C-alpha positions in Angstrom: -30.4 -12.1 60.6 -32.8 -10.4 63.1 -31.7 -7.2 64.3 -30.6 -7.0 67.7 -33.2 -5.0 69.9 -31.8 -1.3 70.9 -32.5 -0.5 74.7 -34.0 3.0 74.7 -33.9 5.0 78.1 -36.8 6.8 79.4 -36.0 10.1 77.9 -36.5 8.8 74.6 -32.6 8.8 73.5 -30.7 5.6 72.4 -28.3 4.3 74.6 -24.9 4.8 72.8 -23.4 1.8 74.4 -26.4 -0.4 72.8 -25.8 0.9 69.5 -22.3 -1.2 69.1 -24.6 -4.3 69.7 -27.1 -3.8 67.0 -27.2 -5.5 63.7 -28.3 -4.5 60.2 -30.9 -6.7 58.1 -29.6 -7.5 54.6 -31.9 -7.4 51.7 -31.7 -10.5 49.5 -31.3 -10.8 46.1 -32.5 -13.3 43.4 -30.1 -15.6 41.7 -32.0 -15.6 38.6 -32.5 -19.4 38.2 -35.2 -21.1 36.3 -37.1 -21.7 40.3 -36.5 -18.1 41.0 -39.2 -14.9 40.8 -36.6 -13.1 38.1 -36.1 -16.5 35.6 -35.7 -15.5 32.1 -38.7 -15.3 29.7 -39.4 -18.1 27.6 -39.1 -17.3 23.6 -42.3 -15.2 22.1 -40.8 -15.9 18.6 -43.7 -16.9 16.7 -44.2 -18.0 12.6 -46.6 -15.5 12.7 -44.7 -12.1 13.2 -47.9 -10.2 14.3 -48.4 -12.6 17.1 -44.9 -12.0 18.2 -45.4 -8.3 18.1 -48.6 -8.3 20.0 -47.5 -10.6 22.7 -44.2 -8.7 23.2 -46.3 -5.6 24.5 -49.3 -7.7 26.0 -50.4 -6.3 29.3 -52.0 -9.5 31.5 -53.8 -9.4 34.7 -55.1 -6.6 37.0 -53.7 -3.3 38.1 -54.4 -0.5 40.6 -54.1 2.8 39.2 -54.1 5.8 41.7 -55.3 9.2 40.3 -56.6 7.1 37.7 -59.3 9.5 36.3 -57.0 12.7 36.1 -55.8 13.8 32.8 -52.6 11.4 32.8 -54.1 8.5 35.2 -57.1 8.3 32.5 -54.8 7.8 29.5 -52.5 5.1 30.9 -55.8 3.5 32.0 -57.1 3.3 28.6 -54.0 2.2 27.2 -53.6 -0.5 29.7 -57.1 -1.7 28.9 -56.4 -1.6 25.1 -53.2 -3.9 25.4 -55.0 -6.4 27.3 -55.3 -5.5 31.1 -58.2 -7.5 32.4 -59.6 -6.0 35.5 -58.9 -2.3 36.9 -59.2 -0.8 40.3 -59.0 3.2 40.2 -57.8 4.9 43.6 -59.1 8.3 44.1 -60.0 10.6 46.9 -62.8 12.5 44.9 -65.2 9.2 43.8 -67.9 11.6 42.2 -65.6 12.6 39.6 -63.9 9.4 39.4 -67.0 7.5 38.8 -68.1 10.1 35.9 -64.7 9.7 34.0 -64.7 5.8 34.8 -68.3 5.3 32.8 -66.2 6.3 29.7 -63.8 3.4 30.3 -66.8 1.1 31.2 -68.4 1.5 28.1 -65.3 1.1 26.0 -64.5 -1.6 27.8 -67.6 -3.5 28.7 -66.4 -6.8 29.5 -63.4 -5.7 31.6 -63.9 -5.4 35.6 -63.3 -1.9 36.2 -64.1 -0.3 40.0 -63.5 2.9 41.6 -62.5 2.8 45.0 -62.5 6.2 47.6 -58.9 6.2 48.9 -56.7 8.9 50.8 -53.1 7.4 49.7 -51.7 9.5 52.7 -53.9 6.9 55.0 -52.2 3.6 55.1 -54.8 1.7 56.7 -57.6 2.6 54.0 -54.6 1.9 51.5 -53.9 -1.5 52.9 -58.2 -1.9 53.1 -58.5 -0.6 49.6 -55.5 -2.9 48.4 -57.4 -5.8 49.9 -60.9 -5.1 48.5 -59.6 -4.2 45.0 -58.1 -8.1 44.8 -61.5 -9.2 45.9 -63.2 -7.3 43.3 -61.0 -7.5 40.0 -58.7 -10.4 41.1 -54.9 -10.8 41.6 -53.3 -7.7 41.6 -50.3 -7.6 39.1 -49.6 -4.0 38.4 -49.5 -0.7 40.4 -49.2 2.7 38.7 -49.2 5.7 41.0 -50.7 9.1 39.3 -52.1 10.7 42.5 -50.3 13.6 43.2 -50.4 17.4 44.2 -48.8 20.6 42.7 -47.6 23.5 45.0 -46.0 26.9 43.4 -44.9 28.3 46.4 -41.5 30.5 46.9 -39.4 28.7 49.3 -39.1 31.4 51.7 -43.1 31.7 52.1 -44.3 28.0 52.4 -45.6 26.7 55.4 -45.0 23.6 57.6 -48.5 22.4 56.4 -48.0 23.0 53.0 -44.8 21.2 52.6 -45.9 18.4 54.6 -48.8 18.0 52.9 -46.9 17.9 49.1 -44.4 15.1 50.5 -47.5 13.1 52.2 -49.4 12.8 49.0 -46.6 12.6 46.4 -44.2 10.3 48.1 -45.4 8.9 51.3 -48.8 8.1 49.4 -47.1 6.4 46.8 -45.0 4.3 49.4 -47.7 3.5 51.1 -49.8 2.1 48.2 -46.7 0.1 46.6 -46.1 -1.5 50.3 -49.8 -2.6 50.1 -49.5 -3.9 46.9 -46.2 -5.8 47.1 -47.4 -7.3 50.3 -50.4 -8.6 48.3 -48.0 -9.7 44.9 -45.4 -11.6 47.5 -48.6 -13.2 49.3 -49.9 -14.2 45.8 -46.3 -15.5 44.5 -47.0 -13.8 41.0 -44.7 -11.1 40.8 -45.5 -7.6 39.1 -44.8 -4.1 38.3 -44.9 -1.0 40.5 -44.6 2.4 38.6 -44.4 5.7 40.2 -45.1 9.0 38.3 -41.9 11.4 39.1 -41.3 14.3 37.0 -38.7 16.3 35.3 -38.8 18.3 38.2 -37.3 15.6 40.0 -34.0 16.0 37.8 -33.8 19.8 37.6 -35.5 23.1 39.0 -38.6 23.5 36.5 -38.5 27.0 35.6 -40.0 29.7 36.1 -42.4 28.5 39.0 -40.9 28.0 42.4 -41.9 24.5 43.7 -39.3 23.1 46.0 -41.6 21.1 47.9 -43.1 19.6 44.6 -39.6 19.0 43.3 -38.0 17.4 46.2 -41.1 14.9 46.5 -40.7 13.9 43.2 -36.8 13.5 43.3 -37.4 11.3 46.7 -39.6 9.0 44.3 -36.7 8.5 42.2 -34.7 7.1 45.2 -37.6 5.6 46.5 -37.9 3.2 43.3 -34.1 2.3 43.4 -34.6 1.0 47.0 -37.6 -1.0 46.0 -36.4 -2.5 42.8 -33.3 -3.4 44.7 -35.3 -5.1 47.6 -38.3 -6.5 45.9 -37.2 -8.0 42.7 -36.3 -11.4 44.9 -40.2 -11.4 44.6 -40.6 -11.0 41.2 -41.6 -7.3 41.3 -39.9 -4.8 38.9 -40.3 -1.2 40.4 -39.7 1.9 37.9 -40.4 5.7 37.3 -41.9 7.8 34.5 -40.6 11.5 34.6 -43.3 13.5 32.5 -42.1 16.7 31.4 -44.8 19.7 31.4 -47.9 17.9 30.0 -50.7 19.7 28.4 -53.4 18.8 31.5 -56.0 20.5 33.3 -53.6 21.4 35.9 -51.9 23.6 33.0 -54.9 25.3 31.8 -56.3 28.8 32.0 -55.3 32.3 30.8 -53.3 32.6 34.2 -50.8 30.1 33.0 -50.5 31.1 29.3 -47.2 32.9 30.3 -46.2 30.2 32.2 -46.9 27.7 29.2 -45.0 30.3 26.5 -41.8 29.7 28.7 -42.0 26.1 28.9 -42.7 25.7 24.8 -39.6 27.7 24.5 -37.4 26.4 27.0 -38.3 22.9 25.2 -36.5 21.6 22.0 -39.4 20.1 20.6 -41.3 23.6 21.2 -44.4 22.6 22.7 -45.9 20.8 26.0 -46.8 17.0 25.8 -50.0 15.4 25.0 -51.0 12.7 27.8 -51.5 10.0 25.0 -47.3 10.2 24.8 -46.9 8.8 28.1 -48.8 5.8 27.2 -45.9 4.4 25.5 -43.9 4.1 28.4 -46.7 2.7 30.6 -47.4 -0.2 28.5 -43.8 -1.0 28.3 -43.1 -1.1 31.9 -46.3 -3.2 32.3 -46.0 -5.7 29.5 -43.3 -8.6 28.7 -41.4 -6.2 26.8 -40.4 -4.5 30.2 -39.3 -8.0 31.7 -35.7 -6.7 32.4 -36.3 -3.0 33.2 -36.3 -2.8 37.2 -34.8 0.6 38.6 -35.1 2.6 35.7 -36.5 6.0 35.3 -37.9 6.7 31.8 -37.9 10.7 31.0 -40.8 11.7 28.1 -40.4 15.1 28.1 -39.4 16.1 24.4 -36.1 16.8 25.4 -36.5 19.5 28.2 -34.4 17.8 30.5 -31.3 18.4 28.4 -31.2 22.0 29.5 
């Protein structure tokens, strides 16, 4: 049912009388039939156990990875290509850095299509253009992983409106723009696919000791966003999930100035240390592979147990 237009007076305020005439659109859920986009998978049990094991975690098709040459994104790209990904389009705002990092990927996977596109994820038109270009360069798009993000450690009483908006624009709105553009392409292709956002343990609790309200809110918003998209887009065969890393040992957390903070993070974690980027790749491969075919609307926490406190 199409929604009834609501009259908006010249003062910009909705006429309250018109509100009673509106209709709310309803999302459509899949029926799971063999003809639907959510049909159960066929059996992958073979006489050769090794073949069954390989097929279970094979990643097929092509992917867009935003922030794909950052520490976490690059580890994810290597893992996806190792498990069978055919083509890879990396979105990044700094293509000079990205091209240098991507050269290592191209050398390691010389037969794969790997391209780097300069994209500001907060620009919806630029994202749409990049998704269209990616589909032409690497082929039909089957997966999206969003690793683009920024951190702002500022006391909540001091953060400026520009700082607040920038963090949410990149981390939350940018992720949505990418998901929307890729989902439209998947629907057009009639292929379905997987979309995975990078949330954080900071989406689940206040991450001590640094003050970062904007970052925490931006990541918590991704948890709810994936819930909404998982419900709306499943009918198209699109699975939407999030991964929540703990404190990871990346370039963002290096330097003598962070030594004390790193120590606090390690001491408050049952494992007694920060995570290594490669430890995130199991969840990445799972969500993109056949093994994840019934995982939709889920958040996978990878934090060494830190979230229990």
